[in-house]
Residue, then its C-alpha position, 0 to 999 in steps of 0.5 A: l918634067l914641068p917647069a916650076p911656076r913662076p912667082a906672082a909679081p908683088r902688089p903694091a899695098r893699098l893704104p887707107h884713103k884720107a878723106t878731106a872735104a872735096d871727097a865728102t860730096a856724094s853726088q860727085s862720086a860712086v864712092p860712099a861718102v860717110l861723115v863720122p862726127i866726134a867730140t870730147g869723150s866719143e868711144e874711141i873703140e866705136t870711132a875706130t871701128i866705124t871708120d876702119t870698117l867703112v874705109r875697108a869697104g871702100a867708103r870715103v870717110v871724114v871724120a869732123s870734130v864738133e869742138d873748136q879743135l881738130m884734136v879730140v880727147m876720146s873717152r879713155g883718154l885717146k887723143v884723135t885728130a879729126d880731118m876737119l871741124i864740124t863748123d867748116l862743113a856747116m859753111e859748105p851746104e854743097q857738100k853732101f854725105d851718103m851716111v852720118v854714123l855717130p859714135g856713142g861714149m859719154p859724154g861724147a854722145e851728149r856733146l854731139r847732141d849739143s852741137a848745132p852745126l851737127a844738129h842741123l846737119l842731122r836734120e838736113q840729112a834725114r830731110e833729103g832721105r839719106k842714111l843716118a846711123a849711131i851706136c851705144a849711147a848715141p842713138a838715145v842721146g844723139l838722134a832721139h833728142h833731135g827727133l830723128l828715130 
């Protein structure tokens, strides 16, 4: 008769990483840094899917509001609190991202398009050969408008 197998020690739960501006510099870490800008009217399911998938994959995700406040009302009324304002990122040019991902939704995609600090960041991202991604309305409204498709 063999002894009963010992139960495995419980493993601690892994909590998602809460991003900060200090996490954003891609060159400081092997972990990819991803910016997800949001605006009033951005699509909440797309925003949640982007951020959740990237965090589960191990990326450091920074959600930045293009509005003048962190709390953003999404396309269906859900309130989302961003990690930081896009204007704060614009004042820190040393902050680099491996990728910037734009969620869709209307009028959110238009508000992303019309954000001067985000437009500057997107052009710099493309100029430096770093990745851009967008879903739903954001490729046509947010990227094509700035010649980034």
